[in-house]
N, C-alpha and C positions, 0 to 999 in steps of 0.2 A: 399520157406524158411523153414528151418528145425524147428522142434518143439522147440529146445533149443533157436534158434534165435528169434522165435516168442515170447517166454516167455520174453527174454531179451528186445525185442522191447516194449512189453506191460509194463514191469516194468520201463523201461527208460522213456516212455511217462508219466506214472503216477508220477514218480519222478519229471520230468520237470514241469508238471502241478502244482504239489505241490509247487515247488520253485517259479513259476510264481505267484501263488495265494499269497504266503508269501510276495514277493517283491511288488505286487500290493497293499497289505494291508499297507505296509510301506510308499508308495508314496502318498496314498490317505488320508493324514491327515492335509493338509494345508487349513483349513476351511475358514479362513479370506481371504486368497489370492484367493481361489476358488470362494468365493462370489463376490469379486471385479472383477475377470475375467469374471464371468457370467454377471455381470452388463455391462461390456464393450461389450461382445458378443451380448447382447440384443440390445444395441445401434446400433451396426453394422447391425444387422438383420433388425432393424427398418428403417435404412437409405437405405437398399437394398430392402425393402418391402418384407422381408422374415419372418416377425414375425407372423407366423401362429399357433404357438403352443397353445396359450391360447384359441382361438376360437374352434380349433379342439378338444382340451382336454375337454372343457366345453360341446361340442356336444356329445362326447363319454360318459361323465359322466352322461348325461341325458338318455342314452340307456343302461340299466343295463345288459341285455343279452350280448350285444357286448362288454361291458366293462369287463365282466367276461371272455369272450373268449379271449380278448386281453391280460388280465393278465396271463392267463394260457399259451398262446402262447409265451409271453415274458419270462416266466420261463422255459417252456419245451424245449426251443431251444437246451439246453445241450444234450438232447436225440438225436436230429438231428445230432449234431456235432459228437457224439460218433458213431451213426449209419453210417454216411458217412465214417468216418475213417475205421470202420470194413468192410464196403462194398467195398471200394476201395482196401483195403488190400487184400481181398479175390479175387477180380476181376483181379487186375494187380499190382504186387509188384513194378514194375518199376515206374508206375504212382503214386502209393502210396508214394514211396520215394520222388518223385518230389513234390507232394502237401504237404507232411509232412514238407519238407524243407521250403516251402512257409509259412506254418503255424507257424513254429518255428521262422522264420525271422520276421513275423508279430508281434509275442509276444515279441521278443527282441526289435524291433523298437518302440513299443508303450510305454514301460516303461519310457524312457527318456522324452517323450512328457508329460506323466502324472506328472512327477517330475517337468518339466519346466513350464507347464501350467495347474495347477490344475483348475478344472472347476466344479462348482456346477450346477446340472441339473435344468431344469425348475421347477420340483416339489418342490425344496427347495427355488429357487431364484426368481421365477416369481409369484408375488401375484395373487391369484385367481385360480391357478391350483389345480386340484384334483389328489392326488397320487393314481392312479387307481390300481397299482400293490399292494400297501400296503392295499388297501381296499378290493380287491377281489383275491389277489394272493394266491398261495399255502402256503407260509410261512408268510403271513401277513406283519407286519411292518419290517421284516428283509430286506425289499427292501431298507432300509437305508444303508445297507452294501455297501462299495465302492462308497459312494454317492458323492465324490468329484473328480471323474475321468471321467467326462462325455465327454471330448474331446480327441480323437475321440470316437465314440460309438463302443465298442467291440461287442455289440449285432449285429450291422450291419456288423462289420468286420468279425465276425464268420460266419454270414449268407452268406456274399460274398465269403468267403473262401469255404464254403460248395458248393455253386453254381459253383465256379471255379473247385473244385475237381471233381464234377459230370460231368461238361462240358468237362473237360480234358479226363476223362475216356470214355465218350460216343460220343464225337463229330464226330469221324470218322465212327463208326459203327451205331450209332443211333442219327443223328444230331437233329431231332425234339425233342426227349426226352432230349437231352443235353440243348436245349434252354429253355425247361420248368423249368430247375433247377433254372433259374434266377428269377422265380416268388417268391422264398423263400426270397431273400433279399428285393424285392419290398414290400412284406407283412411286413417284419421286419421294414422297414423304416416307413410305415404307423403306426405300433404299437408303436414304440418308441417315435414318435412325439405325437400321440394321448394320450398316457399314461403319457406324460410330463416327460419322462426320458431323452430326448435329444432335442437339438435345430437342426434346419436345417443345420447349419454350422458344427455341430458334424458329420452329415452324409457325408458332403463333406470331412471332415478329415478322415473318415473311408475309403472312396474311394481312397484317396491319399495314405493312409497306406497300404491297400491291394495291390494297383497297384505297389507301391514301392517294396513290398516283392516279388511279382510275377516277376517283372522285374529283381531284383537282383538274383532270383532263376534261371532265364533264362540264366545267365552267368556262372552258375555252371555246371560242367560236368554232362551229363545224366547218371543216375545210370547204372553201368556196361559198361560205355564207357569212353575213355580217352578224348573225345571231347564234347563241349557243344552241345545241341540239334540241333542248327542251322547248325552244321558242319557234322552231321551224314548223311551218304549216303542215308539212307532210311527215313530221317526226314519228308518227305512229307506223309509217311504212318504211322507215329508215333504220338500219342497224344502229343500235345504241346499247350502252352498258348501264 
């Protein structure tokens, strides 16, 4: 990719992230509905015996060192997302374009969900929880930003996308390293639950979101080809999801 196109790519992504952040801020304002939806979700989790957030959060709150590490991990994931984007771009432009499509689709798909089903996170709606990120995080009580769009968890969504991007880039040439990438979303799942930022069903929503985005991406033509990945003659040797 030429220098001019690289600059255009970077500026385009920055503009899109800015638009997404703005739209996200607009949909995350239905506080009363978010509280009611959170109460309903709590009831569902209790019925399914998935109500583990409160005991896990209270356990983490009693271990200051781990709580601090969890808060930093929760915040610093942006660096991982940026790092994965840059790394995949430098490694394989065709793979980069594919995973970028999945990323953009994920962001487009999540906004209507946030608008239709605002959700207050456990740290606001579940009595007895400790806001670990507000207590120990880099920017303190700014953890209240976007506090009514918990379903699905974009922290888990982004971490799943990172794992998918690395797996797609490495699975043919370095399959073991590709599998290691999936430890990142597993750690994120543990962190968002223990810090009381998300419910278990928020994680399920994230998996559905990312799976849908990846599936839709698979129907798009492979970059540089007139056919979808499944129809390429050399598809067995090309990274695919």
